[in-house]
PDB file of N, CA, C and O in Angstrom:
ATOM      1  N   UNK A   1       0.820  -1.212  -0.007  1.00  0.00           N
ATOM      2  CA  UNK A   1       0.074   0.003   0.058  1.00  0.00           C
ATOM      3  C   UNK A   1       0.891   1.334   0.169  1.00  0.00           C
ATOM      4  O   UNK A   1       1.894   1.413   0.878  1.00  0.00           O
ATOM      5  N   UNK A   2       0.430   2.321  -0.535  1.00  0.00           N
ATOM      6  CA  UNK A   2       1.318   3.461  -0.749  1.00  0.00           C
ATOM      7  C   UNK A   2       0.571   4.468   0.281  1.00  0.00           C
ATOM      8  O   UNK A   2      -0.652   4.568   0.378  1.00  0.00           O
ATOM      9  N   UNK A   3       1.556   5.217   1.055  1.00  0.00           N
ATOM     10  CA  UNK A   3       1.066   6.317   1.779  1.00  0.00           C
ATOM     11  C   UNK A   3       1.776   7.453   1.368  1.00  0.00           C
ATOM     12  O   UNK A   3       2.967   7.350   1.074  1.00  0.00           O
ATOM     13  N   UNK A   4       1.100   8.680   1.305  1.00  0.00           N
ATOM     14  CA  UNK A   4       1.779  10.033   0.959  1.00  0.00           C
ATOM     15  C   UNK A   4       1.791  10.719   2.444  1.00  0.00           C
ATOM     16  O   UNK A   4       0.848  10.832   3.227  1.00  0.00           O
ATOM     17  N   UNK A   5       3.039  11.106   2.578  1.00  0.00           N
ATOM     18  CA  UNK A   5       3.104  11.886   3.870  1.00  0.00           C
ATOM     19  C   UNK A   5       3.514  13.365   3.551  1.00  0.00           C
ATOM     20  O   UNK A   5       4.530  13.484   2.865  1.00  0.00           O
ATOM     21  N   UNK A   6       2.910  14.443   3.925  1.00  0.00           N
ATOM     22  CA  UNK A   6       3.154  15.712   3.586  1.00  0.00           C
ATOM     23  C   UNK A   6       3.539  16.656   4.654  1.00  0.00           C
ATOM     24  O   UNK A   6       4.041  17.759   4.436  1.00  0.00           O
ATOM     25  N   UNK A   7       3.235  16.085   6.014  1.00  0.00           N
ATOM     26  CA  UNK A   7       3.322  16.765   7.326  1.00  0.00           C
ATOM     27  C   UNK A   7       3.906  15.875   8.300  1.00  0.00           C
ATOM     28  O   UNK A   7       3.434  14.738   8.327  1.00  0.00           O
ATOM     29  N   UNK A   8       4.847  16.160   9.115  1.00  0.00           N
ATOM     30  CA  UNK A   8       5.416  15.245  10.082  1.00  0.00           C
ATOM     31  C   UNK A   8       4.280  14.656  11.113  1.00  0.00           C
ATOM     32  O   UNK A   8       4.358  13.531  11.608  1.00  0.00           O
ATOM     33  N   UNK A   9       3.401  15.421  11.319  1.00  0.00           N
ATOM     34  CA  UNK A   9       2.144  15.037  12.147  1.00  0.00           C
ATOM     35  C   UNK A   9       1.412  13.731  11.676  1.00  0.00           C
ATOM     36  O   UNK A   9       0.731  12.977  12.370  1.00  0.00           O
ATOM     37  N   UNK A  10       1.710  13.634  10.324  1.00  0.00           N
ATOM     38  CA  UNK A  10       1.004  12.343   9.641  1.00  0.00           C
ATOM     39  C   UNK A  10       1.849  10.943  10.277  1.00  0.00           C
ATOM     40  O   UNK A  10       1.332   9.837  10.435  1.00  0.00           O
ATOM     41  N   UNK A  11       2.931  11.221  10.515  1.00  0.00           N
ATOM     42  CA  UNK A  11       3.736   9.933  10.810  1.00  0.00           C
ATOM     43  C   UNK A  11       3.447   9.055  11.990  1.00  0.00           C
ATOM     44  O   UNK A  11       3.635   7.838  11.989  1.00  0.00           O
ATOM     45  N   UNK A  12       2.944   9.801  13.068  1.00  0.00           N
ATOM     46  CA  UNK A  12       2.573   9.062  14.281  1.00  0.00           C
ATOM     47  C   UNK A  12       1.718   8.100  14.126  1.00  0.00           C
ATOM     48  O   UNK A  12       2.047   6.927  14.304  1.00  0.00           O
ATOM     49  N   UNK A  13       0.288   8.527  13.711  1.00  0.00           N
ATOM     50  CA  UNK A  13      -0.808   7.548  13.475  1.00  0.00           C
ATOM     51  C   UNK A  13      -0.370   6.442  12.403  1.00  0.00           C
ATOM     52  O   UNK A  13      -0.884   5.323  12.403  1.00  0.00           O
ATOM     53  N   UNK A  14       0.512   6.791  11.586  1.00  0.00           N
ATOM     54  CA  UNK A  14       0.651   5.868  10.460  1.00  0.00           C
ATOM     55  C   UNK A  14       1.615   4.928  11.055  1.00  0.00           C
ATOM     56  O   UNK A  14       1.323   3.752  10.839  1.00  0.00           O
ATOM     57  N   UNK A  15       2.599   5.106  11.693  1.00  0.00           N
ATOM     58  CA  UNK A  15       3.432   4.128  12.411  1.00  0.00           C
ATOM     59  C   UNK A  15       2.755   3.257  13.164  1.00  0.00           C
ATOM     60  O   UNK A  15       2.965   2.051  13.039  1.00  0.00           O
ATOM     61  N   UNK A  16       1.868   3.733  14.033  1.00  0.00           N
ATOM     62  CA  UNK A  16       1.072   2.687  15.009  1.00  0.00           C
ATOM     63  C   UNK A  16       0.233   1.762  14.093  1.00  0.00           C
ATOM     64  O   UNK A  16       0.114   0.561  14.336  1.00  0.00           O
ATOM     65  N   UNK A  17      -0.436   2.464  12.862  1.00  0.00           N
ATOM     66  CA  UNK A  17      -1.276   1.529  11.956  1.00  0.00           C
ATOM     67  C   UNK A  17      -0.433   0.485  11.457  1.00  0.00           C
ATOM     68  O   UNK A  17      -0.795  -0.690  11.512  1.00  0.00           O
ATOM     69  N   UNK A  18       0.814   0.882  10.907  1.00  0.00           N
ATOM     70  CA  UNK A  18       1.606  -0.177  10.160  1.00  0.00           C
ATOM     71  C   UNK A  18       2.058  -1.229  11.007  1.00  0.00           C
ATOM     72  O   UNK A  18       2.178  -2.372  10.564  1.00  0.00           O
ATOM     73  N   UNK A  19       2.340  -0.914  12.293  1.00  0.00           N
ATOM     74  CA  UNK A  19       2.817  -1.987  13.240  1.00  0.00           C
ATOM     75  C   UNK A  19       1.584  -2.792  13.825  1.00  0.00           C
ATOM     76  O   UNK A  19       1.729  -3.972  14.142  1.00  0.00           O
ATOM     77  N   UNK A  20       0.459  -2.190  13.954  1.00  0.00           N
ATOM     78  CA  UNK A  20      -0.665  -3.000  14.336  1.00  0.00           C
ATOM     79  C   UNK A  20      -0.971  -3.984  13.116  1.00  0.00           C
ATOM     80  O   UNK A  20      -1.127  -5.192  13.296  1.00  0.00           O
ATOM     81  N   UNK A  21      -1.040  -3.414  11.934  1.00  0.00           N
ATOM     82  CA  UNK A  21      -1.406  -4.258  10.747  1.00  0.00           C
ATOM     83  C   UNK A  21      -0.581  -5.348  10.533  1.00  0.00           C
ATOM     84  O   UNK A  21      -1.030  -6.370  10.014  1.00  0.00           O
ATOM     85  N   UNK A  22       0.842  -5.221  10.952  1.00  0.00           N
ATOM     86  CA  UNK A  22       1.879  -6.371  10.817  1.00  0.00           C
ATOM     87  C   UNK A  22       1.479  -7.350  11.981  1.00  0.00           C
ATOM     88  O   UNK A  22       1.957  -8.484  12.008  1.00  0.00           O
ATOM     89  N   UNK A  23       0.625  -6.923  12.917  1.00  0.00           N
ATOM     90  CA  UNK A  23       0.440  -7.864  13.909  1.00  0.00           C
ATOM     91  C   UNK A  23       1.472  -7.846  15.007  1.00  0.00           C
ATOM     92  O   UNK A  23       1.646  -8.869  15.669  1.00  0.00           O
ATOM     93  N   UNK A  24       2.238  -6.646  15.268  1.00  0.00           N
ATOM     94  CA  UNK A  24       3.247  -6.640  16.086  1.00  0.00           C
ATOM     95  C   UNK A  24       2.795  -5.771  17.348  1.00  0.00           C
ATOM     96  O   UNK A  24       2.099  -4.782  17.118  1.00  0.00           O
ATOM     97  N   UNK A  25       3.114  -6.046  18.549  1.00  0.00           N
ATOM     98  CA  UNK A  25       2.966  -5.190  19.731  1.00  0.00           C
ATOM     99  C   UNK A  25       4.278  -4.370  19.842  1.00  0.00           C
ATOM    100  O   UNK A  25       5.322  -4.722  19.292  1.00  0.00           O
ATOM    101  N   UNK A  26       4.154  -3.304  20.556  1.00  0.00           N
ATOM    102  CA  UNK A  26       5.620  -2.461  20.818  1.00  0.00           C
ATOM    103  C   UNK A  26       6.605  -3.132  21.377  1.00  0.00           C
ATOM    104  O   UNK A  26       7.778  -2.799  21.213  1.00  0.00           O
ATOM    105  N   UNK A  27       6.212  -4.231  22.155  1.00  0.00           N
ATOM    106  CA  UNK A  27       7.262  -5.006  22.906  1.00  0.00           C
ATOM    107  C   UNK A  27       7.946  -5.890  21.789  1.00  0.00           C
ATOM    108  O   UNK A  27       9.177  -5.909  21.787  1.00  0.00           O
ATOM    109  N   UNK A  28       7.303  -6.581  20.894  1.00  0.00           N
ATOM    110  CA  UNK A  28       7.805  -7.461  19.835  1.00  0.00           C
ATOM    111  C   UNK A  28       8.632  -6.535  18.973  1.00  0.00           C
ATOM    112  O   UNK A  28       9.790  -6.857  18.707  1.00  0.00           O
ATOM    113  N   UNK A  29       8.173  -5.527  18.566  1.00  0.00           N
ATOM    114  CA  UNK A  29       9.047  -4.598  17.602  1.00  0.00           C
ATOM    115  C   UNK A  29      10.369  -4.224  18.431  1.00  0.00           C
ATOM    116  O   UNK A  29      11.457  -4.245  17.856  1.00  0.00           O
ATOM    117  N   UNK A  30      10.278  -3.919  19.646  1.00  0.00           N
ATOM    118  CA  UNK A  30      11.541  -3.788  20.445  1.00  0.00           C
ATOM    119  C   UNK A  30      12.381  -4.672  20.627  1.00  0.00           C
ATOM    120  O   UNK A  30      13.583  -4.415  20.684  1.00  0.00           O
ATOM    121  N   UNK A  31      11.815  -6.056  20.770  1.00  0.00           N
ATOM    122  CA  UNK A  31      12.838  -7.245  20.860  1.00  0.00           C
ATOM    123  C   UNK A  31      13.473  -7.401  19.461  1.00  0.00           C
ATOM    124  O   UNK A  31      14.660  -7.712  19.355  1.00  0.00           O
ATOM    125  N   UNK A  32      12.676  -7.184  18.376  1.00  0.00           N
ATOM    126  CA  UNK A  32      13.363  -7.443  16.923  1.00  0.00           C
ATOM    127  C   UNK A  32      14.463  -6.530  16.942  1.00  0.00           C
ATOM    128  O   UNK A  32      15.565  -6.934  16.571  1.00  0.00           O
ATOM    129  N   UNK A  33      14.271  -5.083  17.415  1.00  0.00           N
ATOM    130  CA  UNK A  33      15.372  -4.171  17.276  1.00  0.00           C
ATOM    131  C   UNK A  33      16.277  -4.075  18.357  1.00  0.00           C
ATOM    132  O   UNK A  33      17.233  -3.310  18.240  1.00  0.00           O
ATOM    133  N   UNK A  34      16.126  -4.724  19.379  1.00  0.00           N
ATOM    134  CA  UNK A  34      16.989  -4.837  20.341  1.00  0.00           C
ATOM    135  C   UNK A  34      17.032  -3.415  21.338  1.00  0.00           C
ATOM    136  O   UNK A  34      17.989  -3.004  21.995  1.00  0.00           O
ATOM    137  N   UNK A  35      15.884  -2.918  21.231  1.00  0.00           N
ATOM    138  CA  UNK A  35      15.562  -1.615  22.150  1.00  0.00           C
ATOM    139  C   UNK A  35      14.639  -1.965  23.085  1.00  0.00           C
ATOM    140  O   UNK A  35      14.116  -3.078  23.144  1.00  0.00           O
ATOM    141  N   UNK A  36      14.373  -0.854  23.981  1.00  0.00           N
ATOM    142  CA  UNK A  36      13.207  -1.061  25.077  1.00  0.00           C
ATOM    143  C   UNK A  36      11.999  -0.621  24.328  1.00  0.00           C
ATOM    144  O   UNK A  36      11.928   0.088  23.325  1.00  0.00           O
ATOM    145  N   UNK A  37      10.966  -1.251  25.101  1.00  0.00           N
ATOM    146  CA  UNK A  37       9.542  -0.804  24.694  1.00  0.00           C
ATOM    147  C   UNK A  37       9.224   0.705  24.689  1.00  0.00           C
ATOM    148  O   UNK A  37       8.451   1.252  23.903  1.00  0.00           O
ATOM    149  N   UNK A  38       9.883   1.269  25.614  1.00  0.00           N
ATOM    150  CA  UNK A  38       9.742   2.839  25.783  1.00  0.00           C
ATOM    151  C   UNK A  38      10.447   3.469  24.613  1.00  0.00           C
ATOM    152  O   UNK A  38      10.014   4.531  24.165  1.00  0.00           O
ATOM    153  N   UNK A  39      11.462   2.910  24.107  1.00  0.00           N
ATOM    154  CA  UNK A  39      12.071   3.500  22.805  1.00  0.00           C
ATOM    155  C   UNK A  39      11.063   3.435  21.585  1.00  0.00           C
ATOM    156  O   UNK A  39      10.857   4.386  20.830  1.00  0.00           O
ATOM    157  N   UNK A  40      10.479   2.233  21.491  1.00  0.00           N
ATOM    158  CA  UNK A  40       9.387   2.142  20.460  1.00  0.00           C
ATOM    159  C   UNK A  40       8.127   3.190  20.553  1.00  0.00           C
ATOM    160  O   UNK A  40       7.588   3.824  19.645  1.00  0.00           O
ATOM    161  N   UNK A  41       7.856   3.159  21.891  1.00  0.00           N
ATOM    162  CA  UNK A  41       6.728   4.113  22.309  1.00  0.00           C
ATOM    163  C   UNK A  41       7.088   5.608  21.859  1.00  0.00           C
ATOM    164  O   UNK A  41       6.347   6.319  21.180  1.00  0.00           O
ATOM    165  N   UNK A  42       8.280   5.948  22.324  1.00  0.00           N
ATOM    166  CA  UNK A  42       8.715   7.220  22.037  1.00  0.00           C
ATOM    167  C   UNK A  42       8.639   7.534  20.501  1.00  0.00           C
ATOM    168  O   UNK A  42       8.100   8.563  20.095  1.00  0.00           O
ATOM    169  N   UNK A  43       9.179   6.640  19.697  1.00  0.00           N
ATOM    170  CA  UNK A  43       9.383   6.941  18.395  1.00  0.00           C
ATOM    171  C   UNK A  43       7.983   6.935  17.708  1.00  0.00           C
ATOM    172  O   UNK A  43       7.865   7.619  16.692  1.00  0.00           O
ATOM    173  N   UNK A  44       6.873   6.204  18.183  1.00  0.00           N
ATOM    174  CA  UNK A  44       5.641   6.240  17.653  1.00  0.00           C
ATOM    175  C   UNK A  44       4.901   7.560  17.929  1.00  0.00           C
ATOM    176  O   UNK A  44       4.172   8.123  17.112  1.00  0.00           O
ATOM    177  N   UNK A  45       5.179   8.000  19.211  1.00  0.00           N
ATOM    178  CA  UNK A  45       4.603   9.121  19.717  1.00  0.00           C
ATOM    179  C   UNK A  45       5.415  10.499  19.038  1.00  0.00           C
ATOM    180  O   UNK A  45       4.752  11.537  19.052  1.00  0.00           O
ATOM    181  N   UNK A  46       6.584  10.560  18.540  1.00  0.00           N
ATOM    182  CA  UNK A  46       7.221  11.717  18.318  1.00  0.00           C
ATOM    183  C   UNK A  46       8.191  11.061  17.275  1.00  0.00           C
ATOM    184  O   UNK A  46       9.374  10.850  17.541  1.00  0.00           O
ATOM    185  N   UNK A  47       7.640  10.766  16.128  1.00  0.00           N
ATOM    186  CA  UNK A  47       8.602  10.240  14.930  1.00  0.00           C
ATOM    187  C   UNK A  47       9.412  11.462  14.261  1.00  0.00           C
ATOM    188  O   UNK A  47      10.348  11.231  13.495  1.00  0.00           O
ATOM    189  N   UNK A  48       9.065  12.593  14.542  1.00  0.00           N
ATOM    190  CA  UNK A  48       9.757  13.730  13.922  1.00  0.00           C
ATOM    191  C   UNK A  48      10.939  13.896  14.654  1.00  0.00           C
ATOM    192  O   UNK A  48      11.812  14.498  14.029  1.00  0.00           O
ATOM    193  N   UNK A  49      11.281  13.486  15.975  1.00  0.00           N
ATOM    194  CA  UNK A  49      12.487  13.599  16.664  1.00  0.00           C
ATOM    195  C   UNK A  49      13.360  12.433  16.492  1.00  0.00           C
ATOM    196  O   UNK A  49      14.473  12.452  17.018  1.00  0.00           O
ATOM    197  N   UNK A  50      12.969  11.418  15.808  1.00  0.00           N
ATOM    198  CA  UNK A  50      13.799  10.362  15.609  1.00  0.00           C
ATOM    199  C   UNK A  50      14.891  10.624  14.356  1.00  0.00           C
ATOM    200  O   UNK A  50      14.670  11.505  13.525  1.00  0.00           O
ATOM    201  N   UNK A  51      16.045   9.808  14.303  1.00  0.00           N
ATOM    202  CA  UNK A  51      16.957   9.906  13.325  1.00  0.00           C
ATOM    203  C   UNK A  51      16.405   9.134  12.184  1.00  0.00           C
ATOM    204  O   UNK A  51      15.522   8.291  12.345  1.00  0.00           O
ATOM    205  N   UNK A  52      16.893   9.405  11.098  1.00  0.00           N
ATOM    206  CA  UNK A  52      16.450   8.694   9.994  1.00  0.00           C
ATOM    207  C   UNK A  52      16.746   7.112  10.059  1.00  0.00           C
ATOM    208  O   UNK A  52      16.026   6.198   9.657  1.00  0.00           O
ATOM    209  N   UNK A  53      17.969   7.048  10.661  1.00  0.00           N
ATOM    210  CA  UNK A  53      18.272   5.606  10.859  1.00  0.00           C
ATOM    211  C   UNK A  53      17.432   4.765  11.784  1.00  0.00           C
ATOM    212  O   UNK A  53      17.272   3.561  11.584  1.00  0.00           O
ATOM    213  N   UNK A  54      16.926   5.380  12.746  1.00  0.00           N
ATOM    214  CA  UNK A  54      15.832   4.627  13.692  1.00  0.00           C
ATOM    215  C   UNK A  54      14.691   4.471  13.009  1.00  0.00           C
ATOM    216  O   UNK A  54      14.132   3.375  13.058  1.00  0.00           O
ATOM    217  N   UNK A  55      14.167   5.474  12.293  1.00  0.00           N
ATOM    218  CA  UNK A  55      13.020   5.277  11.525  1.00  0.00           C
ATOM    219  C   UNK A  55      12.927   4.302  10.495  1.00  0.00           C
ATOM    220  O   UNK A  55      11.897   3.663  10.283  1.00  0.00           O
ATOM    221  N   UNK A  56      14.101   4.161   9.778  1.00  0.00           N
ATOM    222  CA  UNK A  56      14.178   3.019   8.748  1.00  0.00           C
ATOM    223  C   UNK A  56      14.229   1.698   9.479  1.00  0.00           C
ATOM    224  O   UNK A  56      13.630   0.717   9.038  1.00  0.00           O
ATOM    225  N   UNK A  57      14.960   1.660  10.626  1.00  0.00           N
ATOM    226  CA  UNK A  57      15.001   0.284  11.117  1.00  0.00           C
ATOM    227  C   UNK A  57      13.666  -0.112  11.718  1.00  0.00           C
ATOM    228  O   UNK A  57      13.298  -1.286  11.752  1.00  0.00           O
ATOM    229  N   UNK A  58      12.974   0.865  12.174  1.00  0.00           N
ATOM    230  CA  UNK A  58      11.586   0.574  12.768  1.00  0.00           C
ATOM    231  C   UNK A  58      10.708   0.182  11.551  1.00  0.00           C
ATOM    232  O   UNK A  58       9.859  -0.703  11.659  1.00  0.00           O
ATOM    233  N   UNK A  59      10.920   0.842  10.411  1.00  0.00           N
ATOM    234  CA  UNK A  59       9.844   0.392   9.381  1.00  0.00           C
ATOM    235  C   UNK A  59      10.502  -0.954   8.682  1.00  0.00           C
ATOM    236  O   UNK A  59       9.728  -1.754   8.155  1.00  0.00           O
ATOM    237  N   UNK A  60      11.725  -1.174   8.674  1.00  0.00           N
ATOM    238  CA  UNK A  60      12.263  -2.440   8.241  1.00  0.00           C
ATOM    239  C   UNK A  60      11.880  -3.579   8.971  1.00  0.00           C
ATOM    240  O   UNK A  60      11.690  -4.673   8.438  1.00  0.00           O
ATOM    241  N   UNK A  61      11.756  -3.350  10.212  1.00  0.00           N
ATOM    242  CA  UNK A  61      11.274  -4.416  11.146  1.00  0.00           C
ATOM    243  C   UNK A  61       9.792  -5.024  10.654  1.00  0.00           C
ATOM    244  O   UNK A  61       9.345  -6.135  10.941  1.00  0.00           O
ATOM    245  N   UNK A  62       9.273  -4.189   9.991  1.00  0.00           N
ATOM    246  CA  UNK A  62       7.838  -4.462   9.640  1.00  0.00           C
ATOM    247  C   UNK A  62       7.747  -4.611   8.154  1.00  0.00           C
ATOM    248  O   UNK A  62       6.673  -4.541   7.556  1.00  0.00           O
ATOM    249  N   UNK A  63       8.854  -4.810   7.599  1.00  0.00           N
ATOM    250  CA  UNK A  63       9.069  -4.825   6.071  1.00  0.00           C
ATOM    251  C   UNK A  63       8.460  -3.651   5.252  1.00  0.00           C
ATOM    252  O   UNK A  63       7.896  -3.871   4.180  1.00  0.00           O
ATOM    253  N   UNK A  64       8.564  -2.583   5.695  1.00  0.00           N
ATOM    254  CA  UNK A  64       7.948  -1.349   5.165  1.00  0.00           C
ATOM    255  C   UNK A  64       9.279  -0.626   4.650  1.00  0.00           C
ATOM    256  O   UNK A  64      10.264  -0.532   5.383  1.00  0.00           O
ATOM    257  N   UNK A  65       9.251  -0.099   3.291  1.00  0.00           N
ATOM    258  CA  UNK A  65      10.292   0.767   2.689  1.00  0.00           C
ATOM    259  C   UNK A  65       9.863   2.313   2.687  1.00  0.00           C
ATOM    260  O   UNK A  65       8.673   2.626   2.729  1.00  0.00           O
ATOM    261  N   UNK A  66      10.782   3.161   2.641  1.00  0.00           N
ATOM    262  CA  UNK A  66      10.613   4.424   2.315  1.00  0.00           C
ATOM    263  C   UNK A  66      10.750   4.645   0.925  1.00  0.00           C
ATOM    264  O   UNK A  66      11.761   4.136   0.441  1.00  0.00           O
ATOM    265  N   UNK A  67       9.930   5.333   0.063  1.00  0.00           N
ATOM    266  CA  UNK A  67      10.066   5.474  -1.445  1.00  0.00           C
ATOM    267  C   UNK A  67       9.845   7.042  -1.510  1.00  0.00           C
ATOM    268  O   UNK A  67       8.861   7.590  -1.012  1.00  0.00           O
ATOM    269  N   UNK A  68      10.850   7.699  -2.167  1.00  0.00           N
ATOM    270  CA  UNK A  68      10.882   9.083  -2.346  1.00  0.00           C
ATOM    271  C   UNK A  68      10.417   9.287  -3.830  1.00  0.00           C
ATOM    272  O   UNK A  68      10.956   8.539  -4.645  1.00  0.00           O
ATOM    273  N   UNK A  69       9.554  10.132  -4.275  1.00  0.00           N
ATOM    274  CA  UNK A  69       9.102  10.373  -5.462  1.00  0.00           C
ATOM    275  C   UNK A  69       8.880  11.862  -5.861  1.00  0.00           C
ATOM    276  O   UNK A  69       8.354  12.616  -5.043  1.00  0.00           O
ATOM    277  N   UNK A  70       9.229  12.275  -6.984  1.00  0.00           N
ATOM    278  CA  UNK A  70       9.231  13.640  -7.456  1.00  0.00           C
ATOM    279  C   UNK A  70       7.653  13.944  -7.542  1.00  0.00           C
ATOM    280  O   UNK A  70       6.851  13.060  -7.845  1.00  0.00           O
ATOM    281  N   UNK A  71       7.284  15.220  -7.261  1.00  0.00           N
ATOM    282  CA  UNK A  71       5.914  15.640  -7.404  1.00  0.00           C
ATOM    283  C   UNK A  71       5.688  15.915  -8.863  1.00  0.00           C
ATOM    284  O   UNK A  71       6.707  16.030  -9.544  1.00  0.00           O
ATOM    285  N   UNK A  72       4.608  16.031  -9.414  1.00  0.00           N
ATOM    286  CA  UNK A  72       4.433  16.655 -10.714  1.00  0.00           C
ATOM    287  C   UNK A  72       4.745  18.040 -10.872  1.00  0.00           C
ATOM    288  O   UNK A  72       4.406  18.830  -9.990  1.00  0.00           O
ATOM    289  N   UNK A  73       5.401  18.457 -11.977  1.00  0.00           N
ATOM    290  CA  UNK A  73       5.797  19.755 -12.100  1.00  0.00           C
ATOM    291  C   UNK A  73       4.688  20.765 -12.017  1.00  0.00           C
ATOM    292  O   UNK A  73       3.627  20.634 -12.628  1.00  0.00           O
ATOM    293  N   UNK A  74       5.014  21.897 -11.143  1.00  0.00           N
ATOM    294  CA  UNK A  74       4.000  23.021 -11.002  1.00  0.00           C
ATOM    295  C   UNK A  74       4.213  24.096 -11.939  1.00  0.00           C
ATOM    296  O   UNK A  74       5.304  24.228 -12.492  1.00  0.00           O
ATOM    297  N   UNK A  75       3.211  24.900 -12.162  1.00  0.00           N
ATOM    298  CA  UNK A  75       3.459  26.045 -12.959  1.00  0.00           C
ATOM    299  C   UNK A  75       4.269  26.979 -12.249  1.00  0.00           C
ATOM    300  O   UNK A  75       4.357  26.754 -11.041  1.00  0.00           O
ATOM    301  N   UNK A  76       4.932  28.046 -12.724  1.00  0.00           N
ATOM    302  CA  UNK A  76       5.904  28.923 -12.000  1.00  0.00           C
ATOM    303  C   UNK A  76       5.075  29.835 -11.159  1.00  0.00           C
ATOM    304  O   UNK A  76       5.597  30.144 -10.088  1.00  0.00           O
ATOM    305  N   UNK A  77       3.844  30.353 -11.424  1.00  0.00           N
ATOM    306  CA  UNK A  77       2.950  31.298 -10.657  1.00  0.00           C
ATOM    307  C   UNK A  77       2.719  30.419  -9.207  1.00  0.00           C
ATOM    308  O   UNK A  77       2.778  30.965  -8.104  1.00  0.00           O
ATOM    309  N   UNK A  78       2.454  29.002  -9.397  1.00  0.00           N
ATOM    310  CA  UNK A  78       1.997  28.368  -8.119  1.00  0.00           C
ATOM    311  C   UNK A  78       3.230  28.236  -7.214  1.00  0.00           C
ATOM    312  O   UNK A  78       3.037  28.215  -5.999  1.00  0.00           O
ATOM    313  N   UNK A  79       4.569  28.138  -7.730  1.00  0.00           N
ATOM    314  CA  UNK A  79       5.620  28.238  -6.907  1.00  0.00           C
ATOM    315  C   UNK A  79       5.600  29.564  -5.901  1.00  0.00           C
ATOM    316  O   UNK A  79       5.902  29.465  -4.712  1.00  0.00           O
ATOM    317  N   UNK A  80       5.312  30.479  -6.359  1.00  0.00           N
ATOM    318  CA  UNK A  80       5.409  31.758  -5.605  1.00  0.00           C
ATOM    319  C   UNK A  80       4.282  31.843  -4.584  1.00  0.00           C
ATOM    320  O   UNK A  80       4.385  32.454  -3.520  1.00  0.00           O
ATOM    321  N   UNK A  81       3.166  31.162  -5.000  1.00  0.00           N
ATOM    322  CA  UNK A  81       2.020  31.515  -4.088  1.00  0.00           C
ATOM    323  C   UNK A  81       1.904  30.630  -2.873  1.00  0.00           C
ATOM    324  O   UNK A  81       1.195  30.853  -1.891  1.00  0.00           O
ATOM    325  N   UNK A  82       2.728  29.554  -3.080  1.00  0.00           N
ATOM    326  CA  UNK A  82       2.912  28.620  -1.944  1.00  0.00           C
ATOM    327  C   UNK A  82       4.364  28.371  -1.379  1.00  0.00           C
ATOM    328  O   UNK A  82       5.038  27.382  -1.666  1.00  0.00           O
ATOM    329  N   UNK A  83       4.697  29.227  -0.674  1.00  0.00           N
ATOM    330  CA  UNK A  83       6.098  29.134  -0.269  1.00  0.00           C
ATOM    331  C   UNK A  83       6.398  28.035   0.572  1.00  0.00           C
ATOM    332  O   UNK A  83       5.592  27.747   1.457  1.00  0.00           O
ATOM    333  N   UNK A  84       7.476  27.354   0.424  1.00  0.00           N
ATOM    334  CA  UNK A  84       7.901  26.029   1.208  1.00  0.00           C
ATOM    335  C   UNK A  84       8.470  26.597   2.635  1.00  0.00           C
ATOM    336  O   UNK A  84       9.226  27.567   2.583  1.00  0.00           O
ATOM    337  N   UNK A  85       8.195  26.129   3.686  1.00  0.00           N
ATOM    338  CA  UNK A  85       8.797  26.511   4.924  1.00  0.00           C
ATOM    339  C   UNK A  85       9.965  25.707   5.140  1.00  0.00           C
ATOM    340  O   UNK A  85       9.931  24.484   5.010  1.00  0.00           O
ATOM    341  N   UNK A  86      11.147  26.432   5.511  1.00  0.00           N
ATOM    342  CA  UNK A  86      12.185  25.647   5.669  1.00  0.00           C
ATOM    343  C   UNK A  86      12.783  25.481   7.105  1.00  0.00           C
ATOM    344  O   UNK A  86      13.757  24.752   7.288  1.00  0.00           O
TER     345      UNK A  86
END
């Protein structure tokens, strides 16, 4: 299944849903990764604070990949009307 993430706030519920869909408890994911249950809980609650390495390990434990995809080309006037926050 494909999930489009546009805001960091979307990650938390998605990570929990992916874990439960895979049939894993937080404790089971923690055991697979060799971390504490609290570490998995913290990652699910605040994934925006996790390193990319930790996020990728968490997703890998559930056989989920990160795929980056270019957006369709926008018109030049659209680029100025919607500034990207850095």
